[in-house]
C-alpha positions, 0 to 999 in steps of 0.5 A: 467633551463627549466621548467619541462613539466606538463601534461594537466589537464582535466576539467569536460567538457573535461572528458565528451567529451573524454568519449563520443568520443567512443560512437560518433565514434561507435554509433550503438555499444553504442546504443546496449550497452546502450539497454542492459543496458536499458532492464535490468533496465526496467525490474527491475523498471517494476518488482518493479512498477508492484509488488508495484502496485499489493501489493497496490491492494492486501492492498486495498483489504485486507483493505476491509476485515477489517484487522485492525478491532477489536470488544469488546462485553460483556461476561458472569458474574462468575455466568453465566449471561449476563454482560454489557459494561460500559457507559464509554467504548467507549471513554476509548477505543478511548484513547488507542494509535494506535486506529484511529476509535470507533463506537458501537451499543446497543441491544434494545431486547424488541423492535420488528420491523414489517411492519404494525400494523396487522402483528402477534406479533410472526412474528418478522422475526428475526429482531434486533433493535440496537442504532447505532452511526453516525460513524458507516459506517467508522468503519465497512465499511459498505455501503448504497445500497439506501438512506442516513445514520443516522446523528446528526439530523435524529438520534435524531428523529424516523428515521431507517436504515435497514440492507440488510436482514431486509429490504428484510424480510420486503419487503422494496426495497428502503428508502423514507419519505413515507416508514415506519416500526414499531419499538417497537410500534413506527412508524419509517421512513426508511431513508436508506438500507444497503449493506451486511455487510461482517465485521459486519454480525450482521448488515445485520438482524438489524434495526439501529436507532440513539443513542439519538432516542433509549434513548428518544423514546424507553428507551434504557439504553445506554450501548453498546453491540458491540464496533468496533475499527479501529487500525493502522495495526502495532498496532493491536496486541498491541491494542487487548492486552489491549482492554479488560481491558480498555473497563471494567477495573473492570471486564476484564474477563466479556469482549470478544475481537475478535482476529485480522482478518486472512486477517492481517496476509495475509497482512503481509506475502504478504508484506514479500514475495513482498519485497524478490521478489523485492530484488531478481529480482532487484539484477539480473537485476543489474547484468545483466546490469553490465555484459553488461557493462563490456563486452562492455568495455573490447571489446572497450579497445581491439578494440581501442588499436591504439587510446590508443597508439596514445594518450599515445605517444601524452602525455596523462597519464595513469590517463587520459586514465583511466578517459576516459574509466571510463567516457565512462562507466558511460555515457553508463551506465547513458544513458541505466539507464534513458531509462530503468527507462522510459520504466520501468515506461511506462510498469508499468503504462500500466499493472496496468492501464489495470488491474485496479490497482493503479499505484505505482512506488516507488521513490527509484526505480527511484533514485535506478535504476539510482544510481545502474546503475552508480555504476555498470557501474563504477565497470564494467568499472574499469577494462577495464579502468585500463587495458587501462592505463597500455598499453604502447604506443609502445605496443598499437600502434603495436597492 
């Protein structure tokens, strides 16, 4: 008995070749089809990239406004007197989970600041003297306009950093070894002048000296009057709940804790809005690309009925016909998706650079763009592929 004839199997290379046949024989139509897909994917990637870059810029701006900054200050006792924070308040707060940075200042109410010894005692210009930790700029975000900040060395000697308003009131425009002011009756060298501190306005009219120098030179008692904390954005509310009891476990009612910044709520709301925007526009772009692929493949089946009939009459199975048209759909989608990702990334980089934003294109936009394009292409090409495989050889040749 003669062996039954079996249809030839198509390997992966053969599938790619037959799938690319329609693209090679009709290059302009394939180009226009891929271009339509590329435009949709480029729009999606550009929208995602530009929105992500804008969101990163917004996060950077909001971070500079202290979205995660909380302050702890002494309140009043039950008898109405001014309370004090314990000496251990800072290290105890630093142990709270989620707290990244802790710093503090301590008020020296008896110390006054004068430009020279000839200024009348009553003309203090409203300048307050504070002992300051060396990491205060990291916690408050304050920047230097001139000079340097206190460090472990200068913090132990008569060196002072003036706030923006304090320097203006004293008539000091820059720091230097020859610039000195009287602080508590002791000459202090002005080593730095601060910019305006929007997150800590009390520093604007302050004269800041090192914690050790305040203790040894001016008799500071060591109790902080303001503790600054930086926390993870997601943990700000939780940190705030325990700040009072952690700073003063014996009398948490005598502690005043600032509420989370309004900027944090704005940041969270903006993040949710951007997420919804990206999802909505991404879905629309993918649907547009899918409709383009489906339309192209349906027309291709109608135009290539003679080719389908000829291949069927030469022995091609329905499965091979389905594979051919499905492969062509996937190739068109892959070509358009890759081009769209590149174009969208370039548009994002150009626009973000023009606006001065950080360039951010999420990795999922690349992988999602290509993966979603292939998935949409497969779904869009499935019906035309099935329709082509169902054509009988005689009907296709007659058409």
